[in-house]
PyMOL CGO cylinders between C-alpha atoms (Angstrom):
from pymol import cmd
from pymol.cgo import CYLINDER

trace = [
    CYLINDER, 122.84, 115.35, 156.56, 122.36, 116.75, 153.06, 0.3, 1, 1, 1, 1, 1, 1,
    CYLINDER, 122.36, 116.75, 153.06, 125.40, 117.03, 150.79, 0.3, 1, 1, 1, 1, 1, 1,
    CYLINDER, 125.40, 117.03, 150.79, 126.40, 120.09, 148.80, 0.3, 1, 1, 1, 1, 1, 1,
    CYLINDER, 126.40, 120.09, 148.80, 128.82, 119.26, 145.98, 0.3, 1, 1, 1, 1, 1, 1,
    CYLINDER, 128.82, 119.26, 145.98, 131.08, 122.27, 145.50, 0.3, 1, 1, 1, 1, 1, 1,
    CYLINDER, 131.08, 122.27, 145.50, 132.36, 122.20, 141.93, 0.3, 1, 1, 1, 1, 1, 1,
    CYLINDER, 132.36, 122.20, 141.93, 135.76, 123.69, 141.09, 0.3, 1, 1, 1, 1, 1, 1,
    CYLINDER, 135.76, 123.69, 141.09, 136.42, 124.91, 144.62, 0.3, 1, 1, 1, 1, 1, 1,
    CYLINDER, 136.42, 124.91, 144.62, 139.09, 127.52, 145.19, 0.3, 1, 1, 1, 1, 1, 1,
    CYLINDER, 139.09, 127.52, 145.19, 140.55, 129.34, 148.17, 0.3, 1, 1, 1, 1, 1, 1,
    CYLINDER, 140.55, 129.34, 148.17, 138.32, 132.31, 147.34, 0.3, 1, 1, 1, 1, 1, 1,
    CYLINDER, 138.32, 132.31, 147.34, 135.14, 130.33, 148.01, 0.3, 1, 1, 1, 1, 1, 1,
    CYLINDER, 135.14, 130.33, 148.01, 136.27, 128.67, 151.24, 0.3, 1, 1, 1, 1, 1, 1,
    CYLINDER, 136.27, 128.67, 151.24, 134.08, 131.07, 153.29, 0.3, 1, 1, 1, 1, 1, 1,
    CYLINDER, 134.08, 131.07, 153.29, 131.09, 129.70, 151.39, 0.3, 1, 1, 1, 1, 1, 1,
    CYLINDER, 131.09, 129.70, 151.39, 132.09, 126.12, 152.19, 0.3, 1, 1, 1, 1, 1, 1,
    CYLINDER, 132.09, 126.12, 152.19, 132.55, 127.09, 155.84, 0.3, 1, 1, 1, 1, 1, 1,
    CYLINDER, 132.55, 127.09, 155.84, 129.09, 128.69, 155.94, 0.3, 1, 1, 1, 1, 1, 1,
    CYLINDER, 129.09, 128.69, 155.94, 127.52, 125.54, 154.54, 0.3, 1, 1, 1, 1, 1, 1,
    CYLINDER, 127.52, 125.54, 154.54, 129.36, 123.28, 156.97, 0.3, 1, 1, 1, 1, 1, 1,
    CYLINDER, 129.36, 123.28, 156.97, 128.34, 125.56, 159.83, 0.3, 1, 1, 1, 1, 1, 1,
    CYLINDER, 128.34, 125.56, 159.83, 124.74, 125.30, 158.64, 0.3, 1, 1, 1, 1, 1, 1,
    CYLINDER, 124.74, 125.30, 158.64, 124.74, 121.51, 158.93, 0.3, 1, 1, 1, 1, 1, 1,
    CYLINDER, 124.74, 121.51, 158.93, 125.59, 120.50, 155.36, 0.3, 1, 1, 1, 1, 1, 1,
    CYLINDER, 125.59, 120.50, 155.36, 128.23, 118.01, 154.29, 0.3, 1, 1, 1, 1, 1, 1,
    CYLINDER, 128.23, 118.01, 154.29, 130.41, 119.76, 151.70, 0.3, 1, 1, 1, 1, 1, 1,
    CYLINDER, 130.41, 119.76, 151.70, 132.04, 117.53, 149.07, 0.3, 1, 1, 1, 1, 1, 1,
    CYLINDER, 132.04, 117.53, 149.07, 134.31, 118.68, 146.25, 0.3, 1, 1, 1, 1, 1, 1,
    CYLINDER, 134.31, 118.68, 146.25, 134.69, 117.78, 142.59, 0.3, 1, 1, 1, 1, 1, 1,
    CYLINDER, 134.69, 117.78, 142.59, 136.07, 119.16, 139.36, 0.3, 1, 1, 1, 1, 1, 1,
    CYLINDER, 136.07, 119.16, 139.36, 133.55, 120.16, 136.71, 0.3, 1, 1, 1, 1, 1, 1,
    CYLINDER, 133.55, 120.16, 136.71, 134.87, 117.58, 134.27, 0.3, 1, 1, 1, 1, 1, 1,
    CYLINDER, 134.87, 117.58, 134.27, 134.60, 114.76, 136.82, 0.3, 1, 1, 1, 1, 1, 1,
    CYLINDER, 134.60, 114.76, 136.82, 131.08, 115.26, 138.21, 0.3, 1, 1, 1, 1, 1, 1,
    CYLINDER, 131.08, 115.26, 138.21, 129.36, 112.73, 135.94, 0.3, 1, 1, 1, 1, 1, 1,
    CYLINDER, 129.36, 112.73, 135.94, 132.36, 110.49, 135.28, 0.3, 1, 1, 1, 1, 1, 1,
    CYLINDER, 132.36, 110.49, 135.28, 133.33, 110.03, 138.93, 0.3, 1, 1, 1, 1, 1, 1,
    CYLINDER, 133.33, 110.03, 138.93, 130.06, 110.18, 140.90, 0.3, 1, 1, 1, 1, 1, 1,
    CYLINDER, 130.06, 110.18, 140.90, 130.26, 110.57, 144.65, 0.3, 1, 1, 1, 1, 1, 1,
    CYLINDER, 130.26, 110.57, 144.65, 129.08, 107.80, 146.97, 0.3, 1, 1, 1, 1, 1, 1,
    CYLINDER, 129.08, 107.80, 146.97, 126.08, 109.90, 148.00, 0.3, 1, 1, 1, 1, 1, 1,
    CYLINDER, 126.08, 109.90, 148.00, 123.84, 111.80, 145.60, 0.3, 1, 1, 1, 1, 1, 1,
    CYLINDER, 123.84, 111.80, 145.60, 124.17, 115.48, 146.51, 0.3, 1, 1, 1, 1, 1, 1,
    CYLINDER, 124.17, 115.48, 146.51, 121.17, 117.64, 147.26, 0.3, 1, 1, 1, 1, 1, 1,
    CYLINDER, 121.17, 117.64, 147.26, 122.78, 120.63, 145.55, 0.3, 1, 1, 1, 1, 1, 1,
    CYLINDER, 122.78, 120.63, 145.55, 125.46, 121.29, 142.96, 0.3, 1, 1, 1, 1, 1, 1,
    CYLINDER, 125.46, 121.29, 142.96, 127.17, 124.58, 143.86, 0.3, 1, 1, 1, 1, 1, 1,
    CYLINDER, 127.17, 124.58, 143.86, 129.09, 125.69, 140.79, 0.3, 1, 1, 1, 1, 1, 1,
    CYLINDER, 129.09, 125.69, 140.79, 131.96, 128.10, 141.31, 0.3, 1, 1, 1, 1, 1, 1,
    CYLINDER, 131.96, 128.10, 141.31, 131.73, 130.43, 138.32, 0.3, 1, 1, 1, 1, 1, 1,
    CYLINDER, 131.73, 130.43, 138.32, 134.16, 132.97, 139.74, 0.3, 1, 1, 1, 1, 1, 1,
    CYLINDER, 134.16, 132.97, 139.74, 136.98, 131.53, 137.62, 0.3, 1, 1, 1, 1, 1, 1,
    CYLINDER, 136.98, 131.53, 137.62, 134.73, 131.63, 134.52, 0.3, 1, 1, 1, 1, 1, 1,
    CYLINDER, 134.73, 131.63, 134.52, 134.67, 127.93, 133.53, 0.3, 1, 1, 1, 1, 1, 1,
    CYLINDER, 134.67, 127.93, 133.53, 133.69, 126.84, 130.05, 0.3, 1, 1, 1, 1, 1, 1,
    CYLINDER, 133.69, 126.84, 130.05, 130.03, 127.82, 129.70, 0.3, 1, 1, 1, 1, 1, 1,
    CYLINDER, 130.03, 127.82, 129.70, 129.23, 124.92, 127.37, 0.3, 1, 1, 1, 1, 1, 1,
    CYLINDER, 129.23, 124.92, 127.37, 130.63, 122.42, 129.89, 0.3, 1, 1, 1, 1, 1, 1,
    CYLINDER, 130.63, 122.42, 129.89, 128.42, 123.90, 132.62, 0.3, 1, 1, 1, 1, 1, 1,
    CYLINDER, 128.42, 123.90, 132.62, 125.38, 123.79, 130.36, 0.3, 1, 1, 1, 1, 1, 1,
    CYLINDER, 125.38, 123.79, 130.36, 126.08, 120.19, 129.33, 0.3, 1, 1, 1, 1, 1, 1,
    CYLINDER, 126.08, 120.19, 129.33, 126.36, 119.13, 132.98, 0.3, 1, 1, 1, 1, 1, 1,
    CYLINDER, 126.36, 119.13, 132.98, 123.08, 120.70, 134.03, 0.3, 1, 1, 1, 1, 1, 1,
    CYLINDER, 123.08, 120.70, 134.03, 121.22, 119.30, 131.04, 0.3, 1, 1, 1, 1, 1, 1,
    CYLINDER, 121.22, 119.30, 131.04, 122.80, 115.85, 131.13, 0.3, 1, 1, 1, 1, 1, 1,
    CYLINDER, 122.80, 115.85, 131.13, 120.36, 112.92, 131.43, 0.3, 1, 1, 1, 1, 1, 1,
    CYLINDER, 120.36, 112.92, 131.43, 122.95, 111.28, 133.68, 0.3, 1, 1, 1, 1, 1, 1,
    CYLINDER, 122.95, 111.28, 133.68, 122.54, 113.97, 136.34, 0.3, 1, 1, 1, 1, 1, 1,
    CYLINDER, 122.54, 113.97, 136.34, 120.45, 112.42, 139.15, 0.3, 1, 1, 1, 1, 1, 1,
    CYLINDER, 120.45, 112.42, 139.15, 116.87, 113.65, 139.17, 0.3, 1, 1, 1, 1, 1, 1,
    CYLINDER, 116.87, 113.65, 139.17, 116.00, 116.13, 141.90, 0.3, 1, 1, 1, 1, 1, 1,
    CYLINDER, 116.00, 116.13, 141.90, 119.50, 117.58, 142.37, 0.3, 1, 1, 1, 1, 1, 1,
    CYLINDER, 119.50, 117.58, 142.37, 119.32, 121.38, 142.65, 0.3, 1, 1, 1, 1, 1, 1,
    CYLINDER, 119.32, 121.38, 142.65, 121.93, 123.66, 141.09, 0.3, 1, 1, 1, 1, 1, 1,
    CYLINDER, 121.93, 123.66, 141.09, 123.17, 127.01, 142.38, 0.3, 1, 1, 1, 1, 1, 1,
    CYLINDER, 123.17, 127.01, 142.38, 125.69, 129.26, 140.64, 0.3, 1, 1, 1, 1, 1, 1,
    CYLINDER, 125.69, 129.26, 140.64, 128.26, 131.26, 142.61, 0.3, 1, 1, 1, 1, 1, 1,
    CYLINDER, 128.26, 131.26, 142.61, 128.99, 134.43, 140.61, 0.3, 1, 1, 1, 1, 1, 1,
    CYLINDER, 128.99, 134.43, 140.61, 130.57, 137.86, 140.86, 0.3, 1, 1, 1, 1, 1, 1,
    CYLINDER, 130.57, 137.86, 140.86, 128.38, 140.94, 140.74, 0.3, 1, 1, 1, 1, 1, 1,
    CYLINDER, 128.38, 140.94, 140.74, 130.17, 142.10, 137.58, 0.3, 1, 1, 1, 1, 1, 1,
    CYLINDER, 130.17, 142.10, 137.58, 129.31, 138.82, 135.84, 0.3, 1, 1, 1, 1, 1, 1,
    CYLINDER, 129.31, 138.82, 135.84, 125.66, 138.70, 136.87, 0.3, 1, 1, 1, 1, 1, 1,
    CYLINDER, 125.66, 138.70, 136.87, 124.42, 140.47, 133.73, 0.3, 1, 1, 1, 1, 1, 1,
    CYLINDER, 124.42, 140.47, 133.73, 126.00, 137.81, 131.51, 0.3, 1, 1, 1, 1, 1, 1,
    CYLINDER, 126.00, 137.81, 131.51, 124.96, 134.78, 133.59, 0.3, 1, 1, 1, 1, 1, 1,
    CYLINDER, 124.96, 134.78, 133.59, 123.41, 132.19, 131.28, 0.3, 1, 1, 1, 1, 1, 1,
    CYLINDER, 123.41, 132.19, 131.28, 120.10, 131.60, 133.08, 0.3, 1, 1, 1, 1, 1, 1,
    CYLINDER, 120.10, 131.60, 133.08, 119.10, 129.23, 130.31, 0.3, 1, 1, 1, 1, 1, 1,
    CYLINDER, 119.10, 129.23, 130.31, 121.81, 126.83, 131.40, 0.3, 1, 1, 1, 1, 1, 1,
    CYLINDER, 121.81, 126.83, 131.40, 119.46, 125.40, 134.01, 0.3, 1, 1, 1, 1, 1, 1,
    CYLINDER, 119.46, 125.40, 134.01, 120.47, 126.97, 137.34, 0.3, 1, 1, 1, 1, 1, 1,
    CYLINDER, 120.47, 126.97, 137.34, 117.83, 126.90, 140.05, 0.3, 1, 1, 1, 1, 1, 1,
    CYLINDER, 117.83, 126.90, 140.05, 119.33, 129.92, 141.80, 0.3, 1, 1, 1, 1, 1, 1,
    CYLINDER, 119.33, 129.92, 141.80, 122.51, 131.96, 142.14, 0.3, 1, 1, 1, 1, 1, 1,
    CYLINDER, 122.51, 131.96, 142.14, 124.57, 133.57, 144.89, 0.3, 1, 1, 1, 1, 1, 1,
    CYLINDER, 124.57, 133.57, 144.89, 126.46, 136.82, 144.34, 0.3, 1, 1, 1, 1, 1, 1,
    CYLINDER, 126.46, 136.82, 144.34, 129.92, 136.47, 145.90, 0.3, 1, 1, 1, 1, 1, 1,
    CYLINDER, 129.92, 136.47, 145.90, 130.85, 137.56, 148.49, 0.3, 1, 1, 1, 1, 1, 1,
    CYLINDER, 130.85, 137.56, 148.49, 127.69, 136.81, 150.44, 0.3, 1, 1, 1, 1, 1, 1,
    CYLINDER, 127.69, 136.81, 150.44, 126.85, 136.57, 154.12, 0.3, 1, 1, 1, 1, 1, 1,
    CYLINDER, 126.85, 136.57, 154.12, 126.57, 133.08, 155.57, 0.3, 1, 1, 1, 1, 1, 1,
    CYLINDER, 126.57, 133.08, 155.57, 122.85, 133.61, 156.17, 0.3, 1, 1, 1, 1, 1, 1,
    CYLINDER, 122.85, 133.61, 156.17, 122.25, 134.33, 152.49, 0.3, 1, 1, 1, 1, 1, 1,
    CYLINDER, 122.25, 134.33, 152.49, 124.29, 131.34, 151.35, 0.3, 1, 1, 1, 1, 1, 1,
    CYLINDER, 124.29, 131.34, 151.35, 122.26, 129.03, 153.58, 0.3, 1, 1, 1, 1, 1, 1,
    CYLINDER, 122.26, 129.03, 153.58, 118.95, 130.61, 152.60, 0.3, 1, 1, 1, 1, 1, 1,
    CYLINDER, 118.95, 130.61, 152.60, 119.68, 130.26, 148.88, 0.3, 1, 1, 1, 1, 1, 1,
    CYLINDER, 119.68, 130.26, 148.88, 120.76, 126.63, 149.20, 0.3, 1, 1, 1, 1, 1, 1,
    CYLINDER, 120.76, 126.63, 149.20, 117.76, 125.71, 151.36, 0.3, 1, 1, 1, 1, 1, 1,
    CYLINDER, 117.76, 125.71, 151.36, 115.40, 127.37, 148.91, 0.3, 1, 1, 1, 1, 1, 1,
    CYLINDER, 115.40, 127.37, 148.91, 116.94, 125.52, 145.96, 0.3, 1, 1, 1, 1, 1, 1,
    CYLINDER, 116.94, 125.52, 145.96, 116.53, 122.20, 147.74, 0.3, 1, 1, 1, 1, 1, 1,
    CYLINDER, 116.53, 122.20, 147.74, 112.95, 122.98, 148.70, 0.3, 1, 1, 1, 1, 1, 1,
    CYLINDER, 112.95, 122.98, 148.70, 111.93, 124.07, 145.21, 0.3, 1, 1, 1, 1, 1, 1,
    CYLINDER, 111.93, 124.07, 145.21, 113.66, 121.18, 143.47, 0.3, 1, 1, 1, 1, 1, 1,
    CYLINDER, 113.66, 121.18, 143.47, 112.73, 118.26, 145.70, 0.3, 1, 1, 1, 1, 1, 1,
    CYLINDER, 112.73, 118.26, 145.70, 110.12, 119.51, 148.15, 0.3, 1, 1, 1, 1, 1, 1,
    CYLINDER, 110.12, 119.51, 148.15, 112.42, 118.58, 151.04, 0.3, 1, 1, 1, 1, 1, 1,
    CYLINDER, 112.42, 118.58, 151.04, 112.05, 121.02, 153.92, 0.3, 1, 1, 1, 1, 1, 1,
    CYLINDER, 112.05, 121.02, 153.92, 114.73, 121.84, 156.47, 0.3, 1, 1, 1, 1, 1, 1,
    CYLINDER, 114.73, 121.84, 156.47, 112.91, 119.72, 159.05, 0.3, 1, 1, 1, 1, 1, 1,
    CYLINDER, 112.91, 119.72, 159.05, 113.46, 116.61, 156.89, 0.3, 1, 1, 1, 1, 1, 1,
    CYLINDER, 113.46, 116.61, 156.89, 109.88, 116.58, 155.68, 0.3, 1, 1, 1, 1, 1, 1,
    CYLINDER, 109.88, 116.58, 155.68, 108.71, 116.21, 152.09, 0.3, 1, 1, 1, 1, 1, 1,
    CYLINDER, 108.71, 116.21, 152.09, 105.72, 118.41, 151.31, 0.3, 1, 1, 1, 1, 1, 1,
    CYLINDER, 105.72, 118.41, 151.31, 103.46, 118.42, 148.29, 0.3, 1, 1, 1, 1, 1, 1,
    CYLINDER, 103.46, 118.42, 148.29, 100.25, 120.37, 148.75, 0.3, 1, 1, 1, 1, 1, 1,
    CYLINDER, 100.25, 120.37, 148.75, 98.49, 118.70, 151.71, 0.3, 1, 1, 1, 1, 1, 1,
    CYLINDER, 98.49, 118.70, 151.71, 100.76, 115.65, 151.69, 0.3, 1, 1, 1, 1, 1, 1,
    CYLINDER, 100.76, 115.65, 151.69, 103.51, 115.64, 154.32, 0.3, 1, 1, 1, 1, 1, 1,
    CYLINDER, 103.51, 115.64, 154.32, 106.07, 112.83, 154.56, 0.3, 1, 1, 1, 1, 1, 1,
    CYLINDER, 106.07, 112.83, 154.56, 108.11, 112.84, 157.76, 0.3, 1, 1, 1, 1, 1, 1,
    CYLINDER, 108.11, 112.84, 157.76, 111.30, 111.11, 156.60, 0.3, 1, 1, 1, 1, 1, 1,
    CYLINDER, 111.30, 111.11, 156.60, 112.84, 111.03, 160.06, 0.3, 1, 1, 1, 1, 1, 1,
    CYLINDER, 112.84, 111.03, 160.06, 109.92, 109.23, 161.69, 0.3, 1, 1, 1, 1, 1, 1,
    CYLINDER, 109.92, 109.23, 161.69, 108.45, 107.30, 158.75, 0.3, 1, 1, 1, 1, 1, 1,
    CYLINDER, 108.45, 107.30, 158.75, 105.09, 109.02, 159.07, 0.3, 1, 1, 1, 1, 1, 1,
    CYLINDER, 105.09, 109.02, 159.07, 102.70, 110.35, 156.42, 0.3, 1, 1, 1, 1, 1, 1,
    CYLINDER, 102.70, 110.35, 156.42, 99.94, 112.95, 156.78, 0.3, 1, 1, 1, 1, 1, 1,
    CYLINDER, 99.94, 112.95, 156.78, 97.29, 114.22, 154.37, 0.3, 1, 1, 1, 1, 1, 1,
    CYLINDER, 97.29, 114.22, 154.37, 95.74, 117.55, 155.39, 0.3, 1, 1, 1, 1, 1, 1,
    CYLINDER, 95.74, 117.55, 155.39, 97.02, 116.90, 158.92, 0.3, 1, 1, 1, 1, 1, 1,
    CYLINDER, 97.02, 116.90, 158.92, 95.45, 113.44, 159.08, 0.3, 1, 1, 1, 1, 1, 1,
    CYLINDER, 95.45, 113.44, 159.08, 97.88, 110.58, 159.83, 0.3, 1, 1, 1, 1, 1, 1,
    CYLINDER, 97.88, 110.58, 159.83, 97.91, 107.83, 157.21, 0.3, 1, 1, 1, 1, 1, 1,
    CYLINDER, 97.91, 107.83, 157.21, 98.62, 104.22, 158.14, 0.3, 1, 1, 1, 1, 1, 1,
    CYLINDER, 98.62, 104.22, 158.14, 100.90, 102.73, 155.47, 0.3, 1, 1, 1, 1, 1, 1,
    CYLINDER, 100.90, 102.73, 155.47, 102.71, 99.43, 155.27, 0.3, 1, 1, 1, 1, 1, 1,
    CYLINDER, 102.71, 99.43, 155.27, 106.48, 99.57, 154.96, 0.3, 1, 1, 1, 1, 1, 1,
    CYLINDER, 106.48, 99.57, 154.96, 106.44, 98.94, 151.20, 0.3, 1, 1, 1, 1, 1, 1,
    CYLINDER, 106.44, 98.94, 151.20, 103.65, 101.45, 150.64, 0.3, 1, 1, 1, 1, 1, 1,
    CYLINDER, 103.65, 101.45, 150.64, 105.69, 104.03, 152.52, 0.3, 1, 1, 1, 1, 1, 1,
    CYLINDER, 105.69, 104.03, 152.52, 108.88, 103.22, 150.60, 0.3, 1, 1, 1, 1, 1, 1,
    CYLINDER, 108.88, 103.22, 150.60, 107.03, 103.38, 147.29, 0.3, 1, 1, 1, 1, 1, 1,
    CYLINDER, 107.03, 103.38, 147.29, 105.54, 106.77, 148.16, 0.3, 1, 1, 1, 1, 1, 1,
    CYLINDER, 105.54, 106.77, 148.16, 108.85, 108.10, 149.47, 0.3, 1, 1, 1, 1, 1, 1,
    CYLINDER, 108.85, 108.10, 149.47, 110.69, 107.04, 146.33, 0.3, 1, 1, 1, 1, 1, 1,
    CYLINDER, 110.69, 107.04, 146.33, 108.14, 108.58, 143.97, 0.3, 1, 1, 1, 1, 1, 1,
    CYLINDER, 108.14, 108.58, 143.97, 107.88, 111.78, 146.01, 0.3, 1, 1, 1, 1, 1, 1,
    CYLINDER, 107.88, 111.78, 146.01, 111.65, 112.30, 146.14, 0.3, 1, 1, 1, 1, 1, 1,
    CYLINDER, 111.65, 112.30, 146.14, 111.77, 111.87, 142.36, 0.3, 1, 1, 1, 1, 1, 1,
    CYLINDER, 111.77, 111.87, 142.36, 108.76, 114.03, 141.57, 0.3, 1, 1, 1, 1, 1, 1,
    CYLINDER, 108.76, 114.03, 141.57, 107.68, 114.49, 137.95, 0.3, 1, 1, 1, 1, 1, 1,
    CYLINDER, 107.68, 114.49, 137.95, 109.92, 111.65, 136.80, 0.3, 1, 1, 1, 1, 1, 1,
    CYLINDER, 109.92, 111.65, 136.80, 108.17, 108.67, 135.18, 0.3, 1, 1, 1, 1, 1, 1,
    CYLINDER, 108.17, 108.67, 135.18, 109.16, 105.18, 136.35, 0.3, 1, 1, 1, 1, 1, 1,
    CYLINDER, 109.16, 105.18, 136.35, 108.24, 101.92, 134.69, 0.3, 1, 1, 1, 1, 1, 1,
    CYLINDER, 108.24, 101.92, 134.69, 106.88, 99.12, 136.85, 0.3, 1, 1, 1, 1, 1, 1,
    CYLINDER, 106.88, 99.12, 136.85, 110.13, 97.22, 136.38, 0.3, 1, 1, 1, 1, 1, 1,
    CYLINDER, 110.13, 97.22, 136.38, 112.16, 100.21, 137.57, 0.3, 1, 1, 1, 1, 1, 1,
    CYLINDER, 112.16, 100.21, 137.57, 109.97, 100.56, 140.66, 0.3, 1, 1, 1, 1, 1, 1,
    CYLINDER, 109.97, 100.56, 140.66, 110.34, 96.85, 141.42, 0.3, 1, 1, 1, 1, 1, 1,
    CYLINDER, 110.34, 96.85, 141.42, 114.13, 97.19, 141.25, 0.3, 1, 1, 1, 1, 1, 1,
    CYLINDER, 114.13, 97.19, 141.25, 114.36, 100.41, 143.25, 0.3, 1, 1, 1, 1, 1, 1,
    CYLINDER, 114.36, 100.41, 143.25, 111.76, 99.68, 145.97, 0.3, 1, 1, 1, 1, 1, 1,
    CYLINDER, 111.76, 99.68, 145.97, 111.66, 95.88, 146.21, 0.3, 1, 1, 1, 1, 1, 1,
    CYLINDER, 111.66, 95.88, 146.21, 115.22, 95.14, 145.08, 0.3, 1, 1, 1, 1, 1, 1,
    CYLINDER, 115.22, 95.14, 145.08, 116.83, 93.34, 142.19, 0.3, 1, 1, 1, 1, 1, 1,
    CYLINDER, 116.83, 93.34, 142.19, 116.44, 89.95, 143.88, 0.3, 1, 1, 1, 1, 1, 1,
    CYLINDER, 116.44, 89.95, 143.88, 112.65, 90.26, 144.14, 0.3, 1, 1, 1, 1, 1, 1,
    CYLINDER, 112.65, 90.26, 144.14, 110.89, 87.67, 141.99, 0.3, 1, 1, 1, 1, 1, 1,
    CYLINDER, 110.89, 87.67, 141.99, 107.41, 89.16, 141.92, 0.3, 1, 1, 1, 1, 1, 1,
    CYLINDER, 107.41, 89.16, 141.92, 105.89, 90.53, 138.73, 0.3, 1, 1, 1, 1, 1, 1,
    CYLINDER, 105.89, 90.53, 138.73, 104.84, 94.01, 137.67, 0.3, 1, 1, 1, 1, 1, 1,
    CYLINDER, 104.84, 94.01, 137.67, 101.38, 93.42, 139.10, 0.3, 1, 1, 1, 1, 1, 1,
    CYLINDER, 101.38, 93.42, 139.10, 102.94, 93.79, 142.56, 0.3, 1, 1, 1, 1, 1, 1,
    CYLINDER, 102.94, 93.79, 142.56, 103.54, 97.48, 141.77, 0.3, 1, 1, 1, 1, 1, 1,
    CYLINDER, 103.54, 97.48, 141.77, 100.00, 97.98, 140.48, 0.3, 1, 1, 1, 1, 1, 1,
    CYLINDER, 100.00, 97.98, 140.48, 98.51, 96.46, 143.63, 0.3, 1, 1, 1, 1, 1, 1,
    CYLINDER, 98.51, 96.46, 143.63, 100.62, 98.63, 145.94, 0.3, 1, 1, 1, 1, 1, 1,
    CYLINDER, 100.62, 98.63, 145.94, 99.89, 101.77, 143.90, 0.3, 1, 1, 1, 1, 1, 1,
    CYLINDER, 99.89, 101.77, 143.90, 96.16, 101.05, 144.12, 0.3, 1, 1, 1, 1, 1, 1,
    CYLINDER, 96.16, 101.05, 144.12, 96.31, 100.53, 147.88, 0.3, 1, 1, 1, 1, 1, 1,
    CYLINDER, 96.31, 100.53, 147.88, 98.48, 103.60, 148.33, 0.3, 1, 1, 1, 1, 1, 1,
    CYLINDER, 98.48, 103.60, 148.33, 96.09, 105.76, 146.36, 0.3, 1, 1, 1, 1, 1, 1,
    CYLINDER, 96.09, 105.76, 146.36, 93.14, 104.53, 148.39, 0.3, 1, 1, 1, 1, 1, 1,
    CYLINDER, 93.14, 104.53, 148.39, 94.87, 105.80, 151.52, 0.3, 1, 1, 1, 1, 1, 1,
    CYLINDER, 94.87, 105.80, 151.52, 96.26, 109.18, 150.41, 0.3, 1, 1, 1, 1, 1, 1,
    CYLINDER, 96.26, 109.18, 150.41, 93.97, 110.31, 147.58, 0.3, 1, 1, 1, 1, 1, 1,
    CYLINDER, 93.97, 110.31, 147.58, 90.37, 111.44, 147.27, 0.3, 1, 1, 1, 1, 1, 1,
    CYLINDER, 90.37, 111.44, 147.27, 88.38, 113.76, 145.03, 0.3, 1, 1, 1, 1, 1, 1,
    CYLINDER, 88.38, 113.76, 145.03, 90.41, 116.76, 146.15, 0.3, 1, 1, 1, 1, 1, 1,
    CYLINDER, 90.41, 116.76, 146.15, 93.85, 115.13, 146.37, 0.3, 1, 1, 1, 1, 1, 1,
    CYLINDER, 93.85, 115.13, 146.37, 95.67, 113.38, 143.53, 0.3, 1, 1, 1, 1, 1, 1,
    CYLINDER, 95.67, 113.38, 143.53, 99.37, 112.69, 143.96, 0.3, 1, 1, 1, 1, 1, 1,
    CYLINDER, 99.37, 112.69, 143.96, 100.25, 109.69, 141.79, 0.3, 1, 1, 1, 1, 1, 1,
    CYLINDER, 100.25, 109.69, 141.79, 99.62, 109.74, 138.06, 0.3, 1, 1, 1, 1, 1, 1,
    CYLINDER, 99.62, 109.74, 138.06, 99.42, 106.72, 135.78, 0.3, 1, 1, 1, 1, 1, 1,
    CYLINDER, 99.42, 106.72, 135.78, 101.34, 107.28, 132.56, 0.3, 1, 1, 1, 1, 1, 1,
    CYLINDER, 101.34, 107.28, 132.56, 99.61, 105.09, 130.04, 0.3, 1, 1, 1, 1, 1, 1,
    CYLINDER, 99.61, 105.09, 130.04, 101.68, 102.18, 128.72, 0.3, 1, 1, 1, 1, 1, 1,
    CYLINDER, 101.68, 102.18, 128.72, 104.70, 103.37, 130.74, 0.3, 1, 1, 1, 1, 1, 1,
    CYLINDER, 104.70, 103.37, 130.74, 104.29, 103.46, 134.50, 0.3, 1, 1, 1, 1, 1, 1,
    CYLINDER, 104.29, 103.46, 134.50, 103.79, 106.00, 137.28, 0.3, 1, 1, 1, 1, 1, 1,
    CYLINDER, 103.79, 106.00, 137.28, 104.98, 109.38, 138.47, 0.3, 1, 1, 1, 1, 1, 1,
    CYLINDER, 104.98, 109.38, 138.47, 104.43, 111.69, 141.42, 0.3, 1, 1, 1, 1, 1, 1,
    CYLINDER, 104.43, 111.69, 141.42, 102.48, 114.78, 140.42, 0.3, 1, 1, 1, 1, 1, 1,
    CYLINDER, 102.48, 114.78, 140.42, 103.29, 118.34, 141.44, 0.3, 1, 1, 1, 1, 1, 1,
    CYLINDER, 103.29, 118.34, 141.44, 100.37, 120.70, 140.94, 0.3, 1, 1, 1, 1, 1, 1,
    CYLINDER, 100.37, 120.70, 140.94, 98.15, 120.57, 137.92, 0.3, 1, 1, 1, 1, 1, 1,
]
cmd.load_cgo(trace, "trace")
C-alpha cells in the first residue's frame, strides 16, 4: 500500500484524506517543518502539501529542493482556485489539485504524479519503455518476453529502476542491495550489472548507464 504524506493537514482537507484512504492509499500526516527532521518509517510515494492556509513559500520551496528528500517522491499541491494564478510552479511541484475536488480527481492526480515520478503503475508494475517489472510477483519482461533473473539481479534492477536517473556508486549499491555486512568488493556490482545487461538489453534497448568514474544509473529515455 503506497503512502501519501499529507503535510499541514486541517479539517478542511479531511475529505481529500478520506478520498485517498478510500482509494487504497495509506495517509500519514506531518507538519511542514518536521518532514525532513522527523522522517516517517516508510518513504511516502507522494507529498501532498496543503497550501490552503498559505504556508511560508520559501519553506515549501526548500523542502521540495532539499537533497535530503528521498529520490522518487512525487509532490502535489492542494490549492484554492483563487490562489492558482500565484502558485509557484518553479518550487518543484509535480502536479496540483484545486480544492474542493471530487474524489475521482484527487485519486487521478495522485496516481499520475506517482506514475510520472517513479514509473510505478497502479497495478504495482514498474514500466520504462519496453521494460516491465512486476513487483508483486518478482517477474521481469522486455517487450513482452519474460526474463530469467537471479534474485540479486532482480533486486539490483528493482533498486535502480525505482530510483531512476539517480547515480549510485558501486559502494552504495553494495550497501543497498547486498547489505552492509557483505564483504565482497565493488567488482561484484560490475559482474552483476554485466549479467543483467546481457539479459535485458540489446541494440534497441538500453536501460542501465555507466557513469564514468562514478557508478551506474537507470536511464529514462534518451
